[in-house]
Residue frames relative to the residue before (quaternion, step in Angstrom):
aa qw qx qy qz dx dy dz
M 1.0000 0.0000 0.0000 0.0000 0.00 0.00 0.00
D 0.0943 -0.7936 0.6009 0.0132 3.59 -0.80 1.02
I 0.5109 -0.6659 0.4459 0.3109 3.58 -0.85 0.97
K 0.5439 0.6109 -0.4040 0.4096 3.61 1.17 -0.49
W 0.6143 0.5669 -0.3525 0.4208 3.58 1.04 -0.75
I 0.6279 0.5310 -0.3324 0.4619 3.58 1.05 -0.79
E 0.6662 0.4910 -0.2995 0.4747 3.58 0.92 -0.92
D 0.6155 0.5399 -0.3370 0.4649 3.59 1.05 -0.77
F 0.6472 0.5372 -0.3072 0.4451 3.55 0.92 -0.97
L 0.6920 0.4809 -0.2842 0.4573 3.59 0.85 -0.97
H 0.6309 0.5179 -0.3369 0.4692 3.60 1.04 -0.68
L 0.6760 0.4854 -0.3039 0.4637 3.58 0.96 -0.80
V 0.5869 0.5483 -0.3606 0.4742 3.58 1.11 -0.62
E 0.6835 0.4976 -0.2798 0.4548 3.56 0.99 -0.90
T 0.7858 0.3642 -0.1856 0.4642 3.61 0.76 -1.02
K 0.1826 -0.8089 0.5263 0.1879 3.58 1.17 -0.71
N 0.6764 0.4058 -0.2779 0.5483 3.55 1.18 0.65
F 0.4353 -0.7267 0.4659 0.2556 3.59 -0.61 1.15
S 0.6623 0.5256 -0.3156 0.4307 3.58 0.90 -0.89
L 0.6834 0.4762 -0.2869 0.4732 3.60 0.87 -0.94
A 0.6598 0.5101 -0.3094 0.4570 3.56 0.95 -0.87
A 0.6420 0.5193 -0.3199 0.4646 3.58 0.99 -0.82
E 0.6364 0.5238 -0.3273 0.4620 3.59 1.02 -0.79
K 0.6575 0.5048 -0.3135 0.4633 3.58 0.96 -0.82
R 0.7122 0.4336 -0.2473 0.4936 3.56 1.11 -0.71
C 0.3821 -0.7636 0.4443 0.2711 3.57 1.38 0.00
V 0.5588 0.5291 -0.4351 0.4675 3.56 0.91 0.98
T 0.6014 -0.5384 0.4238 0.4108 3.56 -1.24 0.24
Q 0.6143 -0.5657 0.3942 0.3837 3.56 -1.16 0.52
S 0.6391 0.5298 -0.3374 0.4440 3.60 1.00 -0.76
A 0.6577 0.4936 -0.3095 0.4775 3.60 0.98 -0.84
Y 0.6370 0.5300 -0.3217 0.4581 3.56 1.03 -0.82
S 0.6513 0.5177 -0.3112 0.4593 3.59 0.95 -0.89
R 0.6396 0.5277 -0.3271 0.4532 3.58 1.02 -0.79
R 0.6685 0.4981 -0.3101 0.4570 3.58 0.99 -0.78
I 0.6193 0.5140 -0.3449 0.4831 3.59 1.05 -0.69
R 0.6530 0.5047 -0.3115 0.4710 3.57 0.96 -0.83
A 0.6240 0.5347 -0.3388 0.4581 3.60 1.04 -0.74
L 0.6354 0.5131 -0.3255 0.4764 3.60 1.02 -0.78
E 0.6562 0.5077 -0.3103 0.4642 3.57 0.93 -0.89
N 0.6447 0.5078 -0.3244 0.4704 3.59 1.00 -0.75
W 0.6446 0.5222 -0.3222 0.4561 3.57 1.03 -0.79
I 0.6935 0.4510 -0.2652 0.4953 3.57 1.00 -0.85
G 0.3774 -0.7392 0.4760 0.2908 3.56 1.06 -0.75
A 0.7259 0.3333 -0.2356 0.5536 3.57 1.17 0.54
E 0.4879 -0.6283 0.5101 0.3270 3.57 -1.20 0.52
L 0.2661 -0.7888 0.5406 0.1214 3.55 -0.85 1.03
F 0.7833 0.2216 -0.1094 0.5704 3.59 1.22 -0.47
D 0.3339 -0.6953 0.6011 0.2093 3.52 -1.19 0.72
R 0.2092 -0.8332 0.5058 0.0789 3.56 -0.24 1.31
R 0.5463 0.6467 -0.3876 0.3648 3.60 1.26 -0.13
T 0.7028 0.4392 -0.2587 0.4962 3.59 1.23 -0.32
I 0.1780 -0.7474 0.6271 0.1281 3.55 -1.29 0.44
P 0.4344 -0.3148 -0.8039 0.2568 1.57 -1.04 2.27
I 0.6247 -0.5401 0.3865 0.4107 3.58 -1.19 0.40
K 0.3054 -0.7504 0.5611 0.1698 3.56 -1.21 0.53
V 0.4509 -0.6426 0.5434 0.2976 3.52 -1.19 0.61
T 0.4105 -0.7206 0.5017 0.2461 3.58 -0.79 1.00
E 0.6955 -0.4418 0.3493 0.4462 3.55 -1.30 0.11
K 0.6508 0.4925 -0.3141 0.4850 3.60 1.00 -0.83
G 0.6268 0.5411 -0.3332 0.4510 3.57 1.07 -0.71
Q 0.6392 0.5184 -0.3194 0.4697 3.58 1.02 -0.80
K 0.6561 0.5027 -0.3105 0.4694 3.58 1.02 -0.76
F 0.6753 0.5003 -0.2888 0.4586 3.56 1.08 -0.77
L 0.5322 0.6911 -0.3874 0.2985 3.60 1.12 -0.69
P 0.7092 0.4400 -0.3121 0.4540 3.68 0.66 -0.91
Y 0.6096 0.5398 -0.3536 0.4604 3.60 1.10 -0.62
A 0.6476 0.5226 -0.3151 0.4563 3.57 0.97 -0.89
E 0.6622 0.5058 -0.3060 0.4605 3.57 0.92 -0.90
K 0.6674 0.4971 -0.3067 0.4620 3.58 0.98 -0.83
V 0.6274 0.5395 -0.3370 0.4491 3.59 0.96 -0.84
L 0.6896 0.4769 -0.2863 0.4637 3.58 0.85 -0.96
A 0.6435 0.5163 -0.3214 0.4647 3.59 0.99 -0.80
D 0.6509 0.5194 -0.3124 0.4571 3.59 0.98 -0.85
I 0.6597 0.5065 -0.3105 0.4603 3.57 0.96 -0.86
N 0.6527 0.5062 -0.3148 0.4676 3.58 0.97 -0.81
Q 0.6405 0.5220 -0.3186 0.4645 3.55 1.06 -0.77
I 0.6385 0.5193 -0.3175 0.4711 3.58 1.00 -0.84
Q 0.6536 0.5168 -0.3117 0.4567 3.56 0.93 -0.92
A 0.6660 0.5042 -0.3010 0.4600 3.59 0.93 -0.91
K 0.6643 0.5232 -0.3034 0.4392 3.58 1.04 -0.79
F 0.7923 0.3467 -0.1590 0.4762 3.56 0.90 -0.93
R 0.4989 0.6335 -0.4475 0.3867 3.60 1.22 -0.18
P 0.4944 -0.6617 0.4605 0.3250 3.61 -0.83 0.89
H 0.4556 -0.6657 0.5139 0.2919 3.55 -1.05 0.79
S 0.6757 -0.4816 0.3555 0.4303 3.55 -1.21 0.42
N 0.1400 -0.7962 0.5872 0.0419 3.53 -0.86 1.00
P 0.3206 -0.7884 0.4880 0.1936 3.60 -0.29 1.20
E 0.6707 0.5026 -0.3025 0.4540 3.61 1.22 -0.28
K 0.5061 0.6918 -0.4285 0.2858 3.60 1.15 -0.25
N 0.1179 -0.8558 0.4986 0.0711 3.59 1.18 -0.58
E 0.6036 0.4974 -0.3912 0.4849 3.56 0.96 0.87
I 0.1319 -0.7872 0.6005 0.0475 3.54 -0.91 0.96
K 0.2015 -0.7840 0.5792 0.0969 3.54 -0.72 1.09
I 0.0166 -0.8101 0.5832 -0.0579 3.55 -0.63 1.18
I 0.1243 -0.7557 0.6366 0.0903 3.54 -1.04 0.83
T 0.0834 0.7915 -0.5986 0.0911 3.54 -1.04 0.76
Q 0.5853 -0.5533 0.4364 0.4011 3.56 -1.27 0.07
H 0.6732 -0.5309 0.3472 0.3800 3.52 -1.21 0.65
S 0.6753 0.5041 -0.3039 0.4443 3.60 0.83 -0.95
L 0.6671 0.4906 -0.3066 0.4694 3.60 0.96 -0.82
M 0.6143 0.5513 -0.3470 0.4453 3.58 1.04 -0.73
L 0.7150 0.4564 -0.2515 0.4661 3.57 0.97 -0.86
H 0.8492 0.2676 -0.0673 0.4502 3.55 0.78 -1.05
F 0.7413 0.3837 -0.2351 0.4981 3.63 1.14 -0.37
V 0.6879 0.5355 -0.2966 0.3899 3.56 0.72 -1.10
P 0.6650 0.5170 -0.3529 0.4074 3.68 0.70 -0.87
D 0.6940 0.4556 -0.2825 0.4807 3.62 0.90 -0.85
F 0.6564 0.5393 -0.3193 0.4198 3.57 0.95 -0.90
F 0.7611 0.3551 -0.1859 0.5100 3.59 1.02 -0.81
M 0.2927 0.8102 -0.4757 0.1777 3.58 1.29 0.17
N 0.7774 0.3747 -0.1848 0.4702 3.59 0.89 -0.92
F 0.5104 0.6322 -0.4411 0.3812 3.61 1.21 0.15
D 0.4130 -0.7169 0.5124 0.2300 3.57 -0.98 0.91
F 0.1085 -0.8226 0.5576 0.0247 3.57 -0.41 1.25
K 0.2630 0.8203 -0.4845 0.1523 3.56 1.26 0.21
N 0.8149 0.1716 -0.0715 0.5490 3.60 0.86 -0.93
T 0.6401 0.5160 -0.3072 0.4793 3.54 1.22 0.45
K 0.2069 -0.7431 0.6214 0.1372 3.55 -1.02 0.82
M 0.1638 -0.7717 0.6079 0.0904 3.56 -0.82 1.01
N 0.1583 -0.7810 0.6013 0.0587 3.56 -0.65 1.15
M 0.0229 -0.8351 0.5466 -0.0575 3.56 -0.11 1.33
T 0.0465 0.8094 -0.5824 0.0596 3.58 -0.67 1.05
S 0.1038 -0.7552 0.6442 0.0632 3.50 -1.30 0.51
N 0.0081 -0.7937 0.6081 0.0141 3.56 -1.11 0.60
L 0.4650 -0.6706 0.5061 0.2794 3.53 -1.33 0.13
N 0.3367 0.7708 -0.4794 0.2503 3.55 1.18 0.57
S 0.6838 -0.4911 0.3610 0.4012 3.53 -1.36 0.11
F 0.6883 -0.4468 0.3674 0.4378 3.55 -1.33 0.23
E 0.6424 0.5542 -0.3267 0.4164 3.55 0.97 -0.86
S 0.6210 0.5440 -0.3449 0.4467 3.60 1.05 -0.71
Y 0.6393 0.5020 -0.3227 0.4849 3.58 0.99 -0.79
F 0.6268 0.5467 -0.3291 0.4471 3.58 0.98 -0.89
E 0.6965 0.4740 -0.2813 0.4593 3.57 0.83 -0.95
D 0.6252 0.5546 -0.3423 0.4294 3.60 0.99 -0.79
I 0.7480 0.4020 -0.2392 0.4708 3.59 0.79 -0.96
T 0.6882 0.4780 -0.3079 0.4505 3.63 0.91 -0.74
A 0.7001 0.4572 -0.2726 0.4759 3.59 1.06 -0.71
G 0.5395 -0.6546 0.3921 0.3559 3.59 1.21 -0.21
S 0.3840 0.7067 -0.5046 0.3139 3.60 1.19 0.29
S 0.7576 0.1605 -0.1091 0.6232 3.55 1.27 -0.52
D 0.4665 -0.6810 0.4945 0.2723 3.55 -1.18 0.63
L 0.8029 0.1010 -0.0099 0.5874 3.55 1.04 -0.88
F 0.1163 -0.7483 0.6491 0.0727 3.52 -1.23 0.61
I 0.0738 -0.7854 0.6145 0.0132 3.59 -0.70 1.12
S 0.0869 0.8419 -0.5070 0.1630 3.54 -0.52 1.20
Y 0.4951 -0.5372 0.5680 0.3789 3.49 -1.33 0.35
E 0.5068 -0.6773 0.4437 0.2958 3.57 -1.03 0.77
V 0.0288 -0.7346 0.6779 -0.0045 3.52 -0.90 1.08
P 0.4743 -0.7388 0.3797 0.2916 3.61 -0.29 1.23
A 0.6760 0.4965 -0.3181 0.4419 3.61 0.82 -0.92
L 0.6752 0.4741 -0.2901 0.4849 3.57 0.95 -0.85
H 0.6315 0.5385 -0.3340 0.4468 3.60 0.99 -0.79
R 0.6517 0.5051 -0.3194 0.4671 3.60 0.92 -0.87
K 0.6712 0.5062 -0.3021 0.4493 3.55 0.94 -0.87
L 0.6712 0.4956 -0.3005 0.4621 3.59 0.95 -0.84
T 0.7142 0.4588 -0.2723 0.4531 3.59 0.83 -0.94
A 0.5751 0.5639 -0.3829 0.4524 3.57 1.27 -0.12
V 0.5927 0.5460 -0.3646 0.4665 3.60 1.27 -0.24
P 0.4941 -0.7181 0.3949 0.2904 3.63 -0.54 1.14
H 0.7640 0.3930 -0.2245 0.4598 3.61 0.89 -0.82
I 0.5787 0.5473 -0.3961 0.4568 3.59 1.23 0.30
K 0.1231 -0.7727 0.6210 0.0471 3.56 -0.77 1.11
S 0.0932 -0.8089 0.5792 0.0396 3.59 -1.09 0.61
M 0.0521 0.7710 -0.6347 -0.0093 3.54 -1.29 0.40
V 0.4766 -0.6375 0.5255 0.3005 3.53 -1.21 0.62
V 0.1196 -0.8223 0.5556 0.0308 3.59 -0.68 1.10
G 0.8099 -0.0403 0.0197 0.5848 3.58 1.25 -0.07
T 0.2556 -0.7262 0.6061 0.2000 3.53 -1.34 -0.04
E 0.0009 0.7927 -0.6096 -0.0005 3.54 -1.20 0.48
D 0.3493 -0.7207 0.5617 0.2076 3.54 -1.09 0.77
M 0.2826 -0.6858 0.6410 0.1972 3.51 -1.19 0.73
V 0.0842 -0.8478 0.5235 -0.0090 3.58 -0.35 1.25
P 0.3973 -0.7083 0.5283 0.2477 3.60 -1.05 0.77
V 0.0290 -0.8388 0.5427 -0.0320 3.59 -0.44 1.17
V 0.0522 -0.7541 0.6542 0.0267 3.52 -1.27 0.65
A 0.6321 -0.5196 0.4044 0.4086 3.55 -1.25 0.31
Q 0.5975 -0.5788 0.4236 0.3586 3.55 -1.10 0.75
H 0.7188 0.4593 -0.2649 0.4496 3.60 0.88 -0.93
A 0.7140 0.4309 -0.2527 0.4906 3.59 1.28 -0.24
K 0.3979 0.7609 -0.4600 0.2262 3.60 1.23 -0.01
E 0.6629 0.4782 -0.3222 0.4775 3.62 1.06 -0.57
E 0.6136 0.5489 -0.3366 0.4571 3.56 1.09 -0.73
F 0.7675 0.3086 -0.1604 0.5385 3.57 1.05 -0.81
N 0.1886 0.7996 -0.5396 0.1843 3.58 1.10 0.68
W 0.4638 -0.7349 0.4206 0.2606 3.58 -0.56 1.20
S 0.7366 0.4322 -0.2376 0.4628 3.59 0.89 -0.90
K 0.7573 0.3990 -0.2090 0.4729 3.60 1.10 -0.63
S 0.6579 0.5239 -0.3177 0.4379 3.59 1.07 -0.62
G 0.5070 -0.5848 0.5203 0.3609 3.53 -1.33 0.26
T 0.7880 -0.1269 0.1261 0.5892 3.58 -0.56 -1.09
I 0.2642 -0.7554 0.5856 0.1289 3.55 -1.16 0.72
P 0.4883 -0.6535 0.4821 0.3194 3.62 -0.89 0.87
H 0.1950 -0.8036 0.5585 0.0657 3.55 -0.84 1.03
L 0.1796 -0.7543 0.6272 0.0732 3.55 -0.93 1.03
T 0.0401 0.8558 -0.5070 0.0948 3.58 -0.45 1.15
L 0.4534 -0.6181 0.5599 0.3144 3.52 -1.32 0.34
N 0.6009 -0.5825 0.3909 0.3832 3.58 -1.16 0.45
N 0.7192 -0.4994 0.2913 0.3854 3.55 -1.29 0.36
R 0.6321 0.5409 -0.3432 0.4360 3.61 1.17 -0.38
A 0.5609 0.6437 -0.3766 0.3596 3.58 1.23 -0.39
F 0.5440 -0.6312 0.4513 0.3193 3.55 -1.05 0.80
I 0.6372 0.5341 -0.3376 0.4413 3.58 0.95 -0.82
T 0.6130 0.5418 -0.3438 0.4609 3.59 1.04 -0.74
A 0.6636 0.5018 -0.3070 0.4622 3.58 0.94 -0.87
I 0.6517 0.5294 -0.3177 0.4405 3.58 1.03 -0.77
V 0.7790 0.3447 -0.1791 0.4923 3.59 0.89 -0.92
R 0.3795 0.7730 -0.4592 0.2183 3.60 1.27 -0.10
E 0.6576 0.5164 -0.3233 0.4432 3.59 0.88 -0.90
K 0.6491 0.5097 -0.3124 0.4704 3.57 1.02 -0.83
L 0.6630 0.5058 -0.3061 0.4593 3.58 0.97 -0.85
M 0.6360 0.5265 -0.3326 0.4558 3.56 1.01 -0.78
A 0.6431 0.5327 -0.3245 0.4443 3.58 1.03 -0.74
H 0.7784 0.2789 -0.1429 0.5439 3.57 1.17 -0.57
H 0.2332 0.8292 -0.4910 0.1301 3.60 1.18 0.47
E 0.6391 0.5284 -0.3383 0.4448 3.60 1.10 -0.59
K 0.6542 0.5194 -0.3013 0.4598 3.58 1.22 -0.45
L 0.7527 0.3999 -0.1835 0.4898 3.57 1.14 -0.64
N 0.1079 -0.7732 0.6239 0.0360 3.54 -1.02 0.91
T 0.3138 -0.7854 0.5022 0.1802 3.58 -0.27 1.25
V 0.0501 -0.8186 0.5718 -0.0231 3.57 -0.70 1.15
Y 0.7986 0.1379 -0.0554 0.5832 3.60 1.22 -0.33
E 0.0231 -0.7848 0.6191 -0.0189 3.56 -0.99 0.92
A 0.0259 0.8059 -0.5888 0.0567 3.56 -0.94 0.89
N 0.5601 -0.6148 0.4454 0.3316 3.57 -1.33 0.13
L 0.7832 0.2993 -0.1366 0.5275 3.58 1.12 -0.67
S 0.5290 -0.6531 0.4452 0.3091 3.55 -1.00 0.86
E 0.5899 0.5797 -0.3711 0.4222 3.60 1.10 -0.60
S 0.6117 0.5373 -0.3485 0.4644 3.60 1.11 -0.59
L 0.6403 0.5115 -0.3214 0.4745 3.59 1.00 -0.81
L 0.6163 0.5620 -0.3434 0.4318 3.56 1.02 -0.82
Q 0.6739 0.4926 -0.3030 0.4598 3.58 0.88 -0.90
M 0.6542 0.5008 -0.3155 0.4709 3.58 0.99 -0.76
A 0.6304 0.5226 -0.3335 0.4671 3.59 1.03 -0.77
K 0.6396 0.5329 -0.3248 0.4488 3.61 0.97 -0.83
Q 0.6758 0.4857 -0.2882 0.4736 3.58 1.12 -0.63
G 0.5252 -0.6617 0.3973 0.3586 3.58 1.27 -0.04
K 0.3919 0.7546 -0.4508 0.2717 3.58 1.21 0.47
G 0.7866 -0.2411 0.1651 0.5439 3.61 1.17 -0.27
I 0.6031 -0.5400 0.4490 0.3784 3.52 -1.37 -0.35
A 0.0368 -0.7890 0.6132 0.0049 3.57 -1.05 0.81
W 0.3107 -0.7050 0.6037 0.2050 3.56 -1.09 0.78
L 0.0540 0.8167 -0.5651 0.1039 3.57 -0.57 1.19
P 0.5653 -0.5430 0.4696 0.4062 3.60 -1.19 0.40
Y 0.5770 -0.6192 0.3988 0.3530 3.57 -0.91 0.89
S 0.6508 0.5391 -0.3276 0.4225 3.60 0.96 -0.85
V 0.6136 0.5644 -0.3491 0.4279 3.60 1.08 -0.64
C 0.8062 0.2710 -0.1154 0.5131 3.58 0.97 -0.85
K 0.3074 0.7959 -0.4804 0.2032 3.59 1.29 0.17
N 0.6842 0.4947 -0.3030 0.4419 3.61 0.78 -0.99
E 0.6739 0.4913 -0.2970 0.4650 3.58 0.95 -0.87
L 0.6215 0.5291 -0.3389 0.4679 3.59 1.09 -0.70
E 0.6750 0.4868 -0.2907 0.4722 3.57 0.95 -0.89
A 0.6721 0.4843 -0.2909 0.4786 3.58 1.11 -0.69
G 0.4702 -0.7135 0.4095 0.3195 3.57 1.26 -0.34
S 0.4571 0.6879 -0.4612 0.3242 3.61 1.20 0.18
I 0.7616 0.1371 -0.1093 0.6239 3.58 1.27 -0.42
V 0.1806 -0.7651 0.6071 0.1159 3.56 -1.27 0.36
I 0.4945 -0.6024 0.5228 0.3455 3.55 -1.28 0.37
L 0.4096 -0.7410 0.4818 0.2258 3.55 -0.70 1.10
D 0.3963 -0.6998 0.5438 0.2399 3.55 -0.91 0.95
G 0.2757 0.7558 -0.5595 0.1996 3.55 -0.99 0.83
P 0.7127 -0.4768 0.3185 0.4040 3.57 -1.32 0.03
D 0.8060 -0.2824 0.1690 0.4919 3.58 -0.07 1.30
L 0.2099 0.8358 -0.4803 0.1633 3.59 0.89 0.97
I 0.5921 0.5685 -0.3755 0.4303 3.62 1.18 -0.36
V 0.1645 -0.7976 0.5777 0.0548 3.57 -0.90 1.01
P 0.2527 -0.7835 0.5474 0.1505 3.65 -0.48 1.14
S 0.0323 -0.7958 0.6046 0.0139 3.56 -1.17 0.58
N 0.4037 -0.6686 0.5642 0.2675 3.54 -1.17 0.63
I 0.2529 -0.6877 0.6475 0.2093 3.52 -1.32 0.43
I 0.0840 -0.8372 0.5400 -0.0207 3.56 -0.56 1.18
A 0.2266 -0.7418 0.6159 0.1380 3.55 -1.10 0.79
Y 0.1391 -0.7745 0.6148 0.0538 3.55 -1.01 0.91
L 0.1573 -0.7905 0.5901 0.0460 3.56 -0.96 0.96
N 0.2960 -0.7002 0.6176 0.2015 3.55 -1.04 0.82
S 0.2329 -0.8274 0.4963 0.1221 3.59 0.01 1.30
K 0.5913 0.5731 -0.3629 0.4362 3.59 1.16 -0.54
N 0.7517 0.3988 -0.1876 0.4906 3.55 1.08 -0.80
A 0.5392 0.6807 -0.3817 0.3165 3.59 1.26 -0.29
D 0.2094 -0.7530 0.6111 0.1253 3.56 -0.97 0.92
A 0.7774 -0.3667 0.2297 0.4566 3.57 -1.31 -0.06
I 0.6921 0.4797 -0.2975 0.4499 3.59 0.85 -0.88
T 0.6243 0.5269 -0.3381 0.4672 3.57 1.09 -0.69
R 0.6563 0.4995 -0.3090 0.4736 3.58 0.96 -0.83
K 0.6109 0.5411 -0.3495 0.4603 3.58 1.09 -0.67
L 0.6553 0.4957 -0.3058 0.4810 3.57 0.98 -0.85
W 0.6267 0.5401 -0.3343 0.4514 3.59 1.00 -0.79
Q 0.6453 0.5047 -0.3149 0.4793 3.60 0.98 -0.81
H 0.6319 0.5244 -0.3235 0.4702 3.56 1.03 -0.81
M 0.6504 0.5179 -0.3104 0.4608 3.57 0.95 -0.88
N 0.6376 0.5257 -0.3219 0.4620 3.57 1.01 -0.83
H 0.6468 0.5083 -0.3080 0.4780 3.57 1.02 -0.83
Q 0.6536 0.5169 -0.3104 0.4575 3.58 0.93 -0.90
A 0.6533 0.5199 -0.3095 0.4551 3.56 0.98 -0.89
Q 0.6631 0.4963 -0.3043 0.4705 3.59 0.98 -0.83
Q 0.6434 0.5271 -0.3182 0.4549 3.57 1.05 -0.77
S 0.7078 0.4515 -0.2572 0.4786 3.56 0.93 -0.95
G 0.6218 0.5516 -0.3390 0.4406 3.58 1.20 -0.56
């Protein structure tokens, strides 16, 4: 039994639509359906009638509903009771972010902050959007710095104790090797080999709409977890990759890769910081104020 299943169940009761509920939970519809089915298998009864549109909660589902609501309320109450209160002496800030932002955005953005009496615990992982959501909303992390993914942003800003602000912008640019730019000419070539990050990657979510619009033009030949891997493959002339400008800036300036000309292929994105205000202590709030000042200065 996984507590996520309870939350999934309550979202589906509310939306009566697998697609909408999956979007709110920041997972794919197929993964969401599997989790609902896992809950039903655990209980031993169907909770939803999938034959109707919108779907209906079955009689067993209606009986299970008050139990689900109570279980979730009890768990939240337990968490609130035992979670350590803000400690002004801890002098440690836990931040989660994407790998690319950790390497290319965070160091410059925090350059002028005084870390003399502060430890910044910066981590990155390759987990799903939902894992990031749980880390920041539950208080496992104080701050979350992320490229903007609309579905995740809507879900986070709907949480009362989560504050957000835009701290930067970045373009996702389509790059190819300098020596292959004619081979991969957008207007003259047939299909172009596509180098992509996996479906869990934030960059994939940002450029997905653009890729869908040109799916007949692109043939995926390589998939990886890190944008730096795509950069190396692009430099070798293996295909086209959409990458944050900061990731490939040096190579673009050196001329080993170029931005591919085409029909509006560059995809802009905001960089957003999220704060768990319920969990924030004095040093975290000080950093948040600094970030706000930095964002206003750079804006």
